[in-house]
C-alpha positions as CSV (number, residue, x, y, z in Angstrom):
1,M,-45.6,90.8,33.7
2,N,-49.1,89.2,33.4
3,R,-50.0,88.6,29.8
4,P,-53.6,89.3,28.8
5,A,-55.8,86.2,28.4
6,P,-56.2,85.1,24.8
7,K,-59.4,86.0,23.1
8,P,-61.9,83.2,22.7
9,Q,-62.0,81.8,19.2
10,V,-65.6,81.1,18.4
11,A,-67.0,79.4,15.3
12,I,-70.7,80.0,14.5
13,L,-72.2,77.3,12.2
14,G,-75.5,78.3,10.8
15,T,-76.2,82.0,10.7
16,G,-79.9,82.3,10.8
17,L,-81.8,84.1,13.6
18,I,-80.1,82.3,16.5
19,G,-76.7,82.1,14.8
20,A,-76.6,85.8,14.0
21,A,-77.5,86.7,17.6
22,W,-74.8,84.5,19.0
23,A,-72.3,86.1,16.6
24,A,-73.3,89.6,17.7
25,L,-73.0,88.6,21.3
26,F,-69.6,87.0,21.1
27,Q,-68.1,89.7,18.9
28,H,-69.5,92.4,21.2
29,Y,-67.8,90.8,24.2
30,G,-64.4,90.6,22.5
31,A,-64.3,87.1,21.0
32,D,-62.9,86.5,17.5
33,V,-65.8,85.1,15.6
34,R,-65.8,83.1,12.4
35,L,-69.1,82.5,10.6
36,W,-70.1,79.7,8.2
37,D,-73.5,78.8,6.7
38,P,-74.2,76.2,4.0
39,V,-76.2,78.8,2.1
40,P,-73.9,81.5,0.7
41,E,-76.7,84.1,0.5
42,V,-77.6,83.6,4.2
43,L,-73.9,83.9,5.1
44,T,-73.4,87.2,3.2
45,A,-76.5,88.7,4.8
46,T,-75.4,87.8,8.3
47,Q,-73.7,91.1,9.0
48,T,-76.8,93.0,8.1
49,R,-78.9,90.8,10.5
50,M,-76.3,91.4,13.2
51,A,-76.7,95.2,13.1
52,A,-79.7,95.4,15.3
53,P,-78.4,93.0,18.0
54,L,-75.1,94.8,18.0
55,A,-76.8,98.1,18.5
56,Q,-78.9,96.7,21.4
57,L,-75.8,95.3,23.0
58,A,-74.0,98.6,22.7
59,E,-77.0,100.2,24.5
60,F,-77.1,97.6,27.2
61,A,-73.4,96.9,27.7
62,P,-71.4,99.9,26.4
63,D,-68.4,99.1,28.6
64,A,-67.8,95.6,27.3
65,G,-64.5,96.6,25.9
66,P,-63.2,96.3,22.3
67,R,-65.1,94.1,19.9
68,G,-63.6,91.0,18.5
69,T,-63.0,90.3,14.9
70,L,-65.6,88.9,12.5
71,T,-64.7,86.6,9.6
72,L,-67.1,85.1,7.0
73,C,-65.8,81.7,6.0
74,D,-66.7,80.0,2.7
75,T,-65.7,76.6,4.0
76,L,-66.4,74.7,7.2
77,S,-62.7,74.1,7.7
78,K,-61.9,77.8,7.8
79,A,-64.5,78.3,10.5
80,V,-63.8,75.3,12.7
81,T,-60.0,75.0,12.6
82,G,-58.5,76.5,15.8
83,A,-61.9,77.4,17.4
84,D,-62.2,77.0,21.1
85,L,-66.0,76.9,21.0
86,I,-68.0,75.8,17.9
87,Q,-71.6,77.0,18.4
88,E,-73.8,74.9,16.0
89,N,-77.2,76.3,15.0
90,A,-78.4,73.8,12.3
91,P,-82.2,73.0,11.9
92,E,-83.8,70.9,14.6
93,S,-83.2,67.6,12.7
94,I,-81.2,64.7,14.1
95,P,-80.0,63.6,10.6
96,I,-78.9,67.1,9.6
97,K,-77.0,67.7,12.9
98,R,-75.4,64.3,12.8
99,A,-74.2,64.8,9.3
100,L,-72.8,68.2,10.2
101,F,-71.0,66.8,13.2
102,A,-69.4,64.1,11.1
103,E,-67.8,66.9,9.0
104,V,-66.9,69.0,12.0
105,E,-65.3,66.5,14.3
106,P,-62.2,65.7,12.2
107,L,-61.5,69.5,11.9
108,M,-61.8,70.3,15.6
109,A,-58.9,71.0,17.9
110,P,-58.4,68.2,20.4
111,Q,-59.9,70.1,23.4
112,A,-62.4,72.2,21.4
113,V,-66.1,72.2,22.4
114,L,-68.9,71.5,20.0
115,A,-72.0,73.2,21.4
116,S,-75.4,72.6,19.9
117,S,-78.0,75.3,20.3
118,T,-80.8,72.7,20.1
119,S,-84.0,73.6,21.8
120,A,-85.7,70.2,21.8
121,L,-83.2,67.4,20.9
122,T,-81.2,65.8,23.6
123,W,-77.4,65.2,24.0
124,S,-78.1,61.4,23.6
125,D,-80.0,62.1,20.3
126,L,-77.0,63.9,18.9
127,S,-73.8,62.3,20.4
128,S,-74.1,58.7,19.3
129,A,-72.4,59.1,16.0
130,L,-69.3,61.0,17.3
131,R,-66.0,59.2,17.9
132,D,-65.5,61.4,21.0
133,P,-69.0,62.1,22.5
134,G,-67.3,64.1,25.2
135,C,-66.6,66.9,22.7
136,L,-70.3,67.7,22.4
137,I,-72.4,69.7,24.8
138,T,-76.0,70.9,24.3
139,A,-76.0,74.6,25.0
140,H,-79.5,75.8,24.6
141,P,-80.1,79.6,24.6
142,F,-83.4,81.4,25.1
143,N,-84.5,83.7,22.3
144,P,-83.2,86.3,21.7
145,P,-79.8,84.9,22.9
146,H,-78.0,88.2,22.8
147,L,-80.4,89.6,25.5
148,V,-81.7,86.6,27.5
149,P,-78.8,85.4,29.6
150,L,-79.7,81.8,30.1
151,V,-77.7,79.0,28.5
152,E,-78.7,75.4,29.5
153,I,-75.9,72.9,29.3
154,F,-75.5,69.2,29.3
155,G,-72.4,67.1,28.5
156,I,-70.2,64.3,29.9
157,D,-66.8,65.9,29.9
158,P,-66.5,68.2,33.0
159,D,-63.4,70.0,31.6
160,R,-65.0,70.9,28.3
161,I,-68.2,72.0,30.1
162,A,-66.1,74.3,32.4
163,R,-64.3,75.8,29.5
164,A,-67.5,76.5,27.6
165,E,-69.1,78.0,30.7
166,A,-66.1,80.3,31.0
167,I,-66.6,81.6,27.5
168,Y,-70.3,82.1,28.0
169,R,-69.7,83.9,31.3
170,A,-67.2,86.2,29.6
171,A,-70.1,87.1,27.3
172,E,-72.3,87.8,30.4
173,R,-74.4,84.7,29.9
174,V,-75.7,82.6,32.8
175,P,-74.9,78.9,32.2
176,V,-77.0,76.4,34.0
177,R,-76.0,72.7,34.1
178,L,-78.5,69.8,33.8
179,K,-77.7,66.8,36.0
180,K,-79.2,64.4,33.4
181,D,-80.1,64.5,29.8
182,A,-83.7,65.7,29.3
183,T,-86.0,66.6,26.4
184,G,-86.7,70.4,26.6
185,H,-83.9,70.9,29.1
186,I,-85.1,73.0,32.1
187,A,-86.7,76.2,30.9
188,N,-88.6,74.8,27.9
189,R,-90.0,72.1,30.1
190,L,-91.2,74.8,32.5
191,A,-92.5,77.0,29.7
192,S,-94.3,74.1,28.0
193,A,-96.0,73.1,31.3
194,L,-97.2,76.7,31.8
195,W,-98.4,77.1,28.2
196,R,-100.1,73.7,28.3
197,E,-102.3,75.0,31.2
198,A,-102.7,78.4,29.4
199,V,-104.0,76.6,26.3
200,F,-106.3,74.4,28.5
201,M,-107.8,77.5,30.1
202,V,-108.7,78.8,26.6
203,Q,-110.1,75.4,25.6
204,D,-112.1,75.0,28.9
205,G,-113.5,78.5,28.6
206,I,-111.9,79.7,31.9
207,A,-110.5,82.9,30.2
208,D,-109.5,84.2,26.9
209,V,-105.9,84.6,25.5
210,E,-105.6,88.3,26.4
211,A,-106.7,87.8,30.0
212,I,-104.4,84.8,30.5
213,D,-101.4,86.7,29.1
214,A,-102.2,89.8,31.2
215,A,-102.5,87.7,34.4
216,L,-99.1,86.1,33.7
217,V,-97.3,89.3,32.9
218,N,-98.7,91.4,35.7
219,G,-98.6,88.6,38.3
220,P,-96.3,85.6,38.6
221,G,-94.3,86.7,35.5
222,L,-93.2,89.9,37.2
223,R,-92.2,88.0,40.4
224,W,-90.4,85.2,38.4
225,S,-88.2,87.8,36.8
226,V,-86.4,88.2,40.2
227,L,-87.3,84.9,42.0
228,G,-87.3,81.3,40.9
229,A,-90.4,79.1,41.4
230,H,-89.1,77.4,44.5
231,M,-87.8,80.6,46.1
232,A,-91.2,82.3,45.5
233,Y,-93.0,79.5,47.4
234,H,-90.3,79.7,50.1
235,L,-91.2,83.3,50.7
236,G,-94.9,82.4,50.3
237,G,-94.5,80.3,53.5
238,G,-93.9,83.5,55.6
239,T,-91.5,83.0,58.5
240,G,-91.8,79.2,58.1
241,G,-90.4,79.4,54.6
242,M,-90.8,76.4,52.4
243,A,-91.4,74.0,55.3
244,G,-94.2,76.3,56.5
245,Y,-95.7,76.5,53.0
246,L,-95.7,72.8,52.4
247,G,-97.1,72.1,55.9
248,H,-99.9,74.7,55.6
249,L,-100.7,74.9,51.9
250,G,-99.2,71.7,50.4
251,P,-102.6,70.0,50.3
252,S,-104.2,72.9,48.5
253,Q,-101.3,72.9,46.0
254,E,-102.0,69.2,45.3
255,R,-105.7,70.0,44.8
256,R,-104.7,72.6,42.2
257,W,-102.4,70.2,40.4
258,A,-105.2,67.7,40.2
259,T,-107.4,70.2,38.3
260,L,-104.7,71.1,35.7
261,G,-105.7,70.0,32.2
262,T,-104.3,68.3,29.2
263,P,-105.5,70.3,26.2
264,S,-105.8,69.2,22.6
265,L,-104.7,71.4,19.8
266,S,-107.9,70.8,17.8
267,D,-108.8,73.0,14.9
268,G,-111.1,75.0,17.2
269,V,-108.5,75.6,19.9
270,Q,-105.9,76.6,17.3
271,A,-108.4,79.1,15.9
272,D,-109.1,80.5,19.3
273,L,-105.3,80.9,20.0
274,I,-104.7,82.6,16.7
275,A,-107.6,84.9,17.1
276,G,-106.5,85.8,20.6
277,V,-102.9,86.7,19.8
278,S,-104.2,88.6,16.7
279,R,-106.3,90.7,19.0
280,E,-103.3,91.2,21.3
281,A,-101.0,92.2,18.4
282,D,-103.6,94.8,17.3
283,G,-102.3,95.1,13.8
284,R,-98.6,95.3,14.8
285,S,-96.2,93.2,12.7
286,I,-93.9,90.5,14.0
287,S,-90.9,92.9,13.6
288,E,-92.7,95.6,15.6
289,L,-93.6,93.2,18.4
290,E,-90.0,92.0,18.5
291,C,-88.8,95.6,18.8
292,I,-91.2,96.2,21.7
293,R,-90.1,92.9,23.4
294,D,-86.4,93.7,23.0
295,T,-86.8,97.3,24.3
296,A,-88.7,95.9,27.4
297,L,-86.1,93.2,27.9
298,I,-83.2,95.7,27.8
299,A,-85.1,97.9,30.4
300,A,-85.7,94.8,32.6
301,L,-82.1,93.7,32.4
302,Q,-80.9,97.2,33.3
303,A,-83.2,97.3,36.3
304,R,-82.0,93.9,37.4
305,R,-78.4,95.2,37.5
306,T,-79.3,97.5,40.4
307,A,-81.4,94.9,42.2
308,P,-79.8,92.7,44.9
309,P,-79.5,89.0,43.9
310,V,-81.9,86.6,45.6
């Protein structure tokens, strides 16, 4: 008789916005989750903050199976001991993360994975103080991590990476490996490049904030939700594909690249950006805008389920 696979044991270290969303995601998809935060008040409020993500996951993935358990831990040892995956969500500070890792490493099971949710720091920034650097991976989610499937991964131990990827896939995430350590990983580098040009267009007077956002959402952003940048240009080459595009339109692409700008976040530019998003928000609070975003994300994810993969 085949025995059921054991539930993943997941420790969440740091239960702010990202940590609470991770906790909801893993619990919804059946992992046993243990939570720890250095601030007791933040820890005790975590279940309240998990309510909305859990409700959204129940709407989007009602057939995920029975939820896992959830345990609030008053010590780091209780959270980490026996965990398969330790998802760290400390502030984006090398000293803070390194200090936390120094406490975590002696408590970890020999083959456990320490995964940092860092958005900007690199694996090299964080691993140097570890006795076993191979235990660490960077595992960067996109916000909100319980809805956006991407997890960007870098590490040096292929076995640990594979085990972490299996846990993420069981929670319906899409892990993507980097071939080399890089600031900003993949998606934040792409997002930063795009926003740099969006800010430059405001600075240069090409268009205002609302027009730029509308052009992105109703043009390439819609296409990018189903096609990557390279595949979009492959289709843009017609029957010749990427080779046809590069041969025919490569020079014009280089001319466009040459005109892209490097903006400065001067006081004037910052004021224009703030005024522009204020006009877009039209009096709606951050929480209202987050709700609108999440509702649209759920609808987009549901639509993608019925679309053929490209």
